[in-house]
N, C-alpha and C positions, 0 to 999 in steps of 0.2 A: 369683678375681676375678669370674667370671660369677655365682657365688652371691651375692656382695655386691651386684652390679648388679641382680640379680633381686629381692633384698630391698628395695633402694632403689625399684625400680619398684613393688613391692607397697605400700610405705609411701606412695608418691606416689599410687597408685590409691585409697588410703583417704581422701585429702583431699577429693575431691568428695563422697564418701559422707558424711564427717563434716559437710561444709557443708550437705548436704541434710537430714541429721538435725537439725543446729542450726537450719536454717530452720523445720523443723517445731516445734522448741521455741519459736522466735520467735512462731509462730502461736499456740501454747498460752499463752505469757506476754504477748504483745503488745509486747515490748521486746527489741531485739537485745542490749542489755547484760545483761539478766536471763538471756536464753538462754545467753549466753557464760559468765556466772557459774555457772549450773547445770552447763554442760558441764565447766567447770574443777573444780567440786566433785566431780562424778562421777569425773573423771580423777584428781584428787588422792586420792580415797578408794581407787580401784583401786591407785594407786601405794603408798599407805600399807599396804594389805593385802599387796602384793607384798614391800615392805621388811620387814614383820613376818614373813611366811612365810619369807623368805630369811635372816632374822636379820642383815640388813645393818647394820653399824655406822654411826652418824650422829654423828660428832664435830663438831658445829656450832660450838662455841667455837673449836676449832682451825682449822676452815675459814674462819671469819670473820677470824681473825687473819692468815692467810696468803693472802688473796685480794684482788683489786682490787674496787672498788665495782661496776664494771660486770659482774663475774661473777655478780651476783645479779639481773640484769634480764631473764634469758631468759624467765621466766614472764610478765613484763609484755609483752615483745615478742610472745609467743604470744597473749596476750589481745588485743593490737592486731590481730594477724592474724585471730583468730576473729571479732571484732566487724566488722572490715572485710569479711570473707567473708560474714558474715550480712547486712550492709547491701548489699553490691554484687551478690551472687548473683542476687537477683530482677531486678535491672536489666540485668545482663550475660549471664546464663545460665551454666550450668556450664562449657561449653567455653571461652567467652571469658574468664571469670574465671580458670580454671586456666591458660590460655595466658598471660594477663597476669601472673599470679603467677609462673609459670615464667620469663617474660622478665625480670621484676624480680629474681628469684633469680639468673638467669644473669648479668646485668649486675653486680649486687652481688658475686657470687661471683668474677667476673673481677678486680674491684678488690681484694677480700679476698685472693685468691691472689697477685696481683701484688705487693702490699705486705706480705703476711704478717700481716695484721691479725687480731685476736682469737684468736691462738694457732695459726693455720694456717702451714704451711711455705710458703715463697715458691715460686710457680710463675709465672714471668714471662708477661705477655701476649705473644702472638705473632700473626702474621696468620691462622693457622688457627683459633686460639681466638676471635679477633675475628669471623671469618667464621661460625663456629658460633653465636656469640651473635647475630649479625645475622640468621641463618636463623631462630633462635628468635623474635626480635622480628618478623621478617617473617611467621612463623607466626601471630602474634597478629592481624596485619592480615587474613590469609586466613581464620582461624577466625571472626573478628568479622563477616565479610561474609555 
């Protein structure tokens, strides 16, 4: 479990780095949406190379037939996140942006866990989980000052 937590922390640590890099792209292109598009093109190219190298099967027809429509919008949600981060980062700074993003993720995650939405197992909200989320939200206030 510790290894998985460390990997999650590492992945989280990459988000402000990614945002900074994308801010540099925004400066190059002059538009946050163009910077986000370039970021996604590079990411998609890297994934395509990895899928090819691993010879991973891609049964798209099958996948389309047995999935809900909302299973296909993850990339769109990622694009919204990237554009929002590029637009908000210069105004909020890295620490406030990340704190606010984590607070939003925490509140949404509590709801998702409680109701078992989007394929997650149910983990009911309890007072300790609410306290933990409140501390994260409080952290946004402290980091923002």
